[in-house]
N, C-alpha and C positions, 0 to 999 in steps of 0.2 A: 751680712742684712738680712732680715727676714722682709720678704715682700707683702704686701698689704695685699688682701682678695676683697676686699670691700671698698667702695669706694669714700665711705665716711671715716675710715681709718686710713689716713695716708700717709702709715708707717712707711718709709724707703722710695718715696714717692718723690723726693725733692722739690725745691721751688718754694718751701716753707709752707705755714699753714695757709690751708686751702678749705674753701668756703663748704661748708655742711650743702648737702644735697638735697631738699625734700625729695619723695618718689615722684613726684609730677615734673619734676625739674629734670629728672634724670631719665625718664621718657621723652624728654621736648617737650613738654607742656608747661614751660615755665611762665611768670609774668609776660614776656612776649609774643605767647601765642595769644593772650587777650586781646590785645590792640588786632590780630590777623581775623581774627574771628568776629570782634567791633565792625570793622571794613568790611568781611562779606555781610554782615547781617543788613549793612546798613546799603550794600547794592544788592541784594536780593531785594529788599524792602521798595527803594526806589524802583527796579525792575517790578516788582508788583504794581506799586503805582501807577507805571507807565500801563500796563497792560490794561489793568483796569479800564484808567482814561481810555485807552483805544475800543476798548469794548464797550464801552456806553457810549462813544460817538460814532459805533459802526451800528449800535444798536436803535440811537437817534435817528439816524440816517438813517435806517428801514422803515420805522415808525413814521418819518416822514415820506418815504416813497409811498408808503402803502395807503396814507391819509390819514393812519389811525394815532395818530399824537394825541396824549391826554393834556389835554391841558386844563 
């Protein structure tokens, strides 16, 4: 029996028909990765927000110490 050299041509692979995989899925960039990327983007956004809050607080404290607060 001939062996398949193409992942989308499952001749001789056994186990019945297989789902045709897109190029992205063959490179492990399938739909599951979108969730990972979204989670990473959420973490980054939260980190950036916290850093900006700290920077704003530090700037406000510095201005208060100098007596140059703009009201």
